[in-house]
C-alpha positions in Angstrom: 71.3 108.4 91.4 72.9 105.8 89.3 76.7 106.0 89.8 77.6 103.2 87.4 77.9 104.3 83.8 77.7 101.8 81.0 79.9 103.9 78.7 83.6 103.2 78.5 85.7 105.6 80.5 87.7 106.1 83.6 86.5 104.8 87.0 84.2 107.4 88.5 82.7 105.5 91.4 83.8 102.6 93.6 80.9 100.5 92.1 82.6 100.8 88.7 85.3 98.5 89.9 82.7 95.7 90.0 82.5 96.0 86.2 86.3 95.6 85.9 86.3 92.5 88.1 83.4 91.1 86.0 85.5 91.7 82.9 88.4 89.7 84.4 86.0 86.9 85.4 84.7 86.9 81.8 88.2 86.4 80.5 88.8 83.5 82.8 85.4 81.9 82.0 86.3 82.0 78.3 89.5 80.0 78.9 89.2 76.2 78.4 91.3 75.7 81.5 89.8 78.7 83.4 89.4 78.5 87.2 86.2 80.6 87.2 83.0 79.8 85.5 80.7 82.8 85.6 78.2 82.8 82.7 76.9 86.3 83.7 80.3 88.0 83.9 80.6 89.2 80.3 77.1 90.6 80.3 77.7 92.4 83.6 81.0 93.8 82.6 79.8 95.2 79.3 82.0 97.6 77.2 82.8 99.8 80.2 84.1 96.9 82.4 86.2 95.6 79.5 87.6 99.1 78.8 88.5 99.5 82.4 90.2 96.1 82.6 92.2 96.8 79.4 93.2 100.3 80.7 94.4 98.8 84.0 96.6 96.3 82.3 97.9 98.8 79.8 98.8 101.2 82.6 100.7 98.5 84.4 102.7 97.5 81.3 106.2 98.9 81.2 106.1 100.7 84.5 106.9 99.4 88.0 103.7 97.8 89.2 102.7 96.2 92.5 100.5 93.1 92.7 98.7 92.4 96.0 97.3 88.9 96.6 96.6 89.0 100.3 94.3 86.1 101.4 94.1 84.5 97.9 97.0 82.2 97.2 96.2 79.7 100.0 92.9 78.8 98.2 94.3 78.2 94.7 95.7 75.0 93.1 99.4 75.0 92.9 99.3 75.2 89.1 97.3 78.4 89.4 99.9 80.0 91.7 102.6 79.0 89.3 100.7 80.5 86.4 100.0 83.7 88.3 103.7 84.0 89.2 104.7 83.5 85.5 102.0 85.8 84.1 102.7 88.6 86.5 106.4 88.5 85.5 105.6 88.3 81.8 103.3 91.4 82.1 105.9 93.6 83.8 104.8 93.4 87.5 107.9 94.3 89.5 106.7 93.9 93.1 104.4 91.3 94.7 102.9 91.6 98.2 101.5 88.3 99.4 100.7 86.4 102.5 101.5 82.8 103.4 99.9 81.1 106.3 100.4 77.6 107.7 97.4 75.7 109.1 99.4 75.4 112.3 99.3 79.2 112.9 95.7 79.5 111.8 94.7 76.8 114.3 96.8 78.4 117.0 95.0 81.7 116.5 91.6 79.8 116.5 90.9 80.7 112.9 90.3 77.1 111.7 88.7 75.3 114.6 86.1 73.8 112.3 88.4 73.2 109.3 86.6 75.9 107.4 89.7 77.0 105.6 90.6 73.4 104.5 87.0 72.8 103.2 87.2 75.6 100.6 90.8 75.1 99.4 91.3 73.7 95.9 92.7 70.2 95.5 96.4 70.5 95.1 96.7 73.8 97.0 100.0 74.9 98.3 100.8 76.2 101.8 103.8 77.5 103.6 107.2 76.9 102.0 105.7 75.0 99.0 103.7 78.2 98.1 106.8 80.3 98.5 108.9 77.9 96.4 106.3 78.2 93.6 106.8 81.9 93.6 110.6 81.7 93.8 110.8 79.2 91.0 109.3 81.8 88.6 112.2 84.2 89.1 110.8 86.2 92.1 113.2 87.2 94.9 112.2 87.8 98.4 112.8 91.4 99.4 111.2 91.6 102.8 109.3 89.3 105.3 107.2 90.1 108.3 106.4 87.1 110.5 102.9 86.8 111.9 104.2 85.0 115.0 107.3 87.2 115.7 106.7 90.6 114.2 103.0 91.0 114.9 103.6 92.2 118.5 105.0 95.5 117.1 101.9 96.4 115.2 99.1 94.5 116.8 99.7 94.3 120.5 96.0 95.0 121.4 94.7 92.4 119.0 97.1 89.8 120.2 96.1 90.5 123.8 92.4 90.1 122.9 93.2 86.8 121.3 95.1 85.6 124.3 92.7 86.9 126.9 90.2 83.9 126.8 93.1 81.5 127.4 94.3 83.5 130.4 90.8 83.9 131.8 90.2 80.2 131.7 93.7 79.4 133.0 94.5 77.5 129.8 98.1 77.6 128.6 98.5 80.0 125.8 99.6 78.2 122.6 103.1 78.9 121.5 103.8 80.0 118.0 105.2 77.3 115.8 109.0 77.4 115.6 110.4 78.4 112.2 106.9 79.1 110.9 106.9 80.8 107.5 103.5 82.4 108.0 103.6 86.1 107.4 103.6 88.9 104.7 106.2 88.8 102.0 107.4 91.3 99.5 108.9 89.7 96.4 110.5 91.6 93.5 111.8 91.2 90.0 114.3 93.5 88.3 
């Protein structure tokens, strides 16, 4: 059974969301300074994807809306982060949930032992405080912060124990969390 309809209308199946994402990629491809170049996006999105994209942005306009960019900002150029912060504010987004990770904490957790993160980041990317400063400079205020190194024990004790276990078993000193590390999850807001 084909769950993806090509006729404009509400999202009826999770696969419909791919059409909406394709419509967003088509918009970015059409921009001269676009970050995405996807020659197939417009064709894939079709009228249904474009209608869903337009409906999503229309629904967010004028009402309190939350933007979530987990795992995204660390890969973008600084100018793209600045533009996203400004565009979100201009379109009425009131809350922004984002994460910021330093390479120090990624390496401490063994997530970048082969520099895989660094290899896919855009030139001019921002990290840590520089990323947060770009958000703040566009009128966003920090409402809440949960630190990866300090607050994680409350919610992820088993996962942390699993990450530390290989160090303990091999009698290797467990790496200490970087002092004053800004890595964590942030909630920003605009009134």
